[in-house]
N, C-alpha and C positions, 0 to 999 in steps of 0.2 A: 693608438688613436688620436688626435690631436683634436680637443676639444674649448671652448669658451666655455667657461661657466657661469658668464653674464656676458655672452653676446651683446643685446641690446646696447649696452655702452657705446659701444661700435660708429652709434648714431653720433657720436660728439665728435669724429673726426673731421667732416669736414665744418665745425663751427670756427675756426680762424677763416676758412675762405670768406664764410657766408659774412663773418665781421666787417673783415676787408673792403665785400663788396658792398655791404649795404649801408655802412657806415660812411660818414662824409669825411674827406681827410682833413687834417687838421690846417687851417687856415692863418697860419704867422698871429698878428694883433688880435685876430678875431675871437680865440680861443684862450681861454685862462693857462697859459703856456709861459714859458719865460722867454723872455725875447733878446735876443743877442743881435745889438744893430750893426757889429763888425763881423759877422760871421761868415758873408762874401768874402772878407781881406784877408781871414783864417784858412777859406779853401783856396785862394790864391796862392796861400804862402806857401801849401804844402802840395802844390802842383795841383789842382782841382779835385785828388783822392780822397775818397771817403771811408776809407776799407773794404772789406771785403764785403761787410753786410752795410754799405751805404745804400742810400735809396734809389738809386739809379742800376741796382745789380740785383738781382733775382739771386742770384748763389746762397747768398743769407737767409731769403725767405724760403729758399728751399728747403735748405739745414733747419731751420727753427719748426719747419712742417715736420720736415721729416720725426724732429724731437717729439714734436705733439703726436704723430701719431706711433712710434712706440712707447709714448705713456698712456695711450689710450689704451694699444696691445697691453699693458700691462695692469691695468684696471680691469680689462675684463677679464681676470684671472685664467690665462690660458693652464692647461693642464695635460697631462699625456694619460690615457686612459690605458693599462697595460690589459692582455688576455685575460679573460674569466678564467676565474680557479674556483672550482666544483669544490665546496667543504662541506663533508657528508656530517650530519650532526646526530649522533646517537643517542638514546636516552628512554626513560620509562614515566610515567607518573607512578609514585610511588606514595602510598600515604602508611602510616604507623598508626593503630588503634590501641593504646594504654589502657590498662583498666587500673581504674584510682578507687577499685573498691576498697573497706576496710581489711579485709584478711591482706592485702600487699603489707601490712601491717609485718608478717610472719617472717622474722628472722634465722632464715634456715638455710641463708645463703653465706660463705665464708668467701673473705679477700685478705689477703696477706695475715692471715692467722686470728682477723678481725670478724665478729659475726654482721654482717647487714641484713637488712629487709629487702623483699624484692621488688621494689621499686628503687630504691637505688644501684641494685644490681643491673635493671634494666637501665638507669639511667647511663652507668657507665659504660654499656656495650652496645646500648640501642643510639648512644650517642655519636660513639665512634663509628658506629655503622652509618649514622646521618654524613660524616663529616667526609665520608668517603663517594658517596652519590653523586660524583663530579658528573656532567652532563643531564641528571635526573631530577625532575622537578618534586620535590619533597610536601609532604603536608602530613598533619597532627591532629587526630582527635585521640580527647580523652574519656571516658566513662565510667558511669559506675550507675545509680538508680537514673540517669541522663546520660544523653552520650551529645558533646560538644563541637565544635571545630574549634581547636586552641590557635591552628595556624593553616591557613589555607596553601594550595599548591605553589608554591615557590621555589626559584633555585638559591632561595639566600638561606643557604645550610644552617649557617651561624645561628641567625635568629632561628629557626626550627630547632635546634639543640641547644640556645638559649630558653626555650620557652617548656621544652623538655625537661629541662633541668630545672625550674621553676613552680612545677608541677607539685602536689600535695596531695595525700593520701587524703579520702573520705572531700575532695572538694566536689564531686558529682553525684556524692552521696553515697550512703555502707553499702550498698546493693552490686548486681552485675546484669547490664542491660546490652548483653552480644547482640542482640538483633537487632537494638537499634543503633547500635552504634555500626554495622556493616549496612543498615537502611540508607545511616547519613553518608556513608562514603560511596553509595552509589549513588546519591542525590548530588554528591559534590562531582564526580568523575561524570554523569551527564553532563556536565559543562564543561569537560575535557576533550580536546580536539586528539590527544593520545591516542594511536593505537596500541600501545598497551599499558596496561592499568593493573596494579599490583597493590594489594591491602593486605597488612603485616599485622595479625588481631592478636595482641598478647594479651594470656589471661591467668589467673589462678584457682579461677572457680567456675561455679554453674551459672548458667543464666537466669535467674529470679526475679529479673525486671524489667521493666519498658513493654512498649507497647507492641513491638515488631517482634514476631517467633522467630531465634535463629535460624531454622531451617527455610522459613517460609524468604528469610530476607538473602538466602544464599540462593537460593532460585531464582532471586529478582536481579542478583550480583551476577551469576552464570549466562541470564539472559543480554546482560550488558556488556558482557566480554569481560568483568570482573575477575582475575584470580586472587584466591584467595589463602595466605601461610596462612597456619595458627601457630601459635604458641603456647602449650600449655607451663607453666612457671611453678615450678614448687619441688621441693624435697619430697619422698616417701614418707621420709617417719620427722618424728617435730623432732626440734632442735633447743625445745623451752627449757629445759634444764641447764643447759649448755648456755643459752640466753640470761638465765637467771643469774650465772657467774660473773657476767660483764655487764649487764643493764636489768634489774628489776622490772623497769619496765616492761623490756624486750620480753620476760618472761611471765609478767600477767597477761601481754598481748600474745605470745605464741602460745597458751596454754589455754585461751578463750577460743568458743567454735568458731570453727572455722568451714568453709565449703570447699568440698573435695572437686578436683578438679575432673570436670564430664570430658572424658578423653573420646568418647562414643560420636559425641555432639561435634567436638573440635574437627573431629578426624574428618565427618559425614561434611561438615561446613568446605575442608580443602579437598576432597574429591568431587563433592558438586561443582565448582567452582575450577577444579583442574591443578589445584596448586596441592600442597601438601602438610599434614601434621607434623608436628617437632616436640619433642617434652624436655625442657632446659632445667634438671634436676639440679644442678650447682652452677656456679655462674662461668665455670669451663666449657661445659656444653651450650649455657647462653651464648658464649662467644664461639662457640664452632657452630653455632645454627645460623647464626648473623653473617659468617663466613659463607658457610653453601650461600645464601640468598644474595652473598656480594658477588658469587659468581653466576645469578644469574644472565643470559643473554641478554641484552637490550638490544631494540629491534630499531634496523636503519630507517630513516626516516627520509625525508623529500630530500635531495642534495639542495644547499643554496650555493650562488655564485658570487664572490666575490671580485672584481676588479681593482687590484693596485692602482694607484692615484699618485700622478707624481707632481707636484707642483711644479709650472715653468716659469710665474709671473717674473719673477727675479730677473732672468735674462733680458725681455726687452726692457726693464727698470734700468736694468746695468746699463745697457746699450745707450739708451736716452740720456745717460747721466756723460758716460765717454763722449761723446759728440757732443753735448751741449758743451763740455770743458773744453774740446778741442777746438770748436765753432768761435768763442772765448778768447782762444791763445791766436787764431789765427788771426781775427779781427785787432786784436791788441798790437799784432804783431803787424799787419798792415797798417795802421794808423804810425807807429814807429817808424818803418820805414817810408811811407808818406812824407 
């Protein structure tokens, strides 16, 4: 379908006619123009002809007006609209809630023969998971004694991953407020218009801080249609002695008292919201968990339609230039022939 982006510019089309009708014609000496006293003799010398665009001929005026109409047609920006093409959007709103309590210092994960702490393992695996979330809006909540939104729901996955990489243990306090993290996620999802809402909560301890109880928060999440997948991070046996062989500080941190994972609470939270509880005892299991989460079927949202637009302004512009050029050639030819 043909349409004009700026159709109101067609009002310029009669402008040359209005100028010709309303403006008085130039009258020789009374106007500021070059007066050639022997112009009549020159006309007689060429046989009385003034060429194709002479003032006694309307051919030149017609050609000039056609050129003007073509130029006006070009500036109105003609374009061809193609047939609507449906574009089905798939995706979900997904938030990662990551525990930054002191126990995340525990070095019970191994990567390429080296011990790493739980937060580093989470960064590696969760970061890759975030990068694969094409079509989803991803957010990030960090929690310890308090919970706060580090990244709101966004399609900018690179920024979310960068913010996760910058997270530091103890930034939100030493304890673990699982209930507050869920409650904050519920609040953020209330502002979301997505039909599918997912919270992935990763922790290595028991909820021992915060205002909101985890199970109460889970009930609120269930009412809001928020599905929670919980991940318990940490090995069954301590690797403090092995950690000491590579890093004395890791040994001290691993030997210090840490909270055990409350798998009962994490399982109940997942069950109440229609999610699932996973246990990651090493980095391979953690990667497998995120692969399973990666297979969650995205919900089809309302179709959006895209109509391809092909600009056509160059055709009348090219025609105006060609016709103007032809008019000049014909004019000069008649002048020479005359």
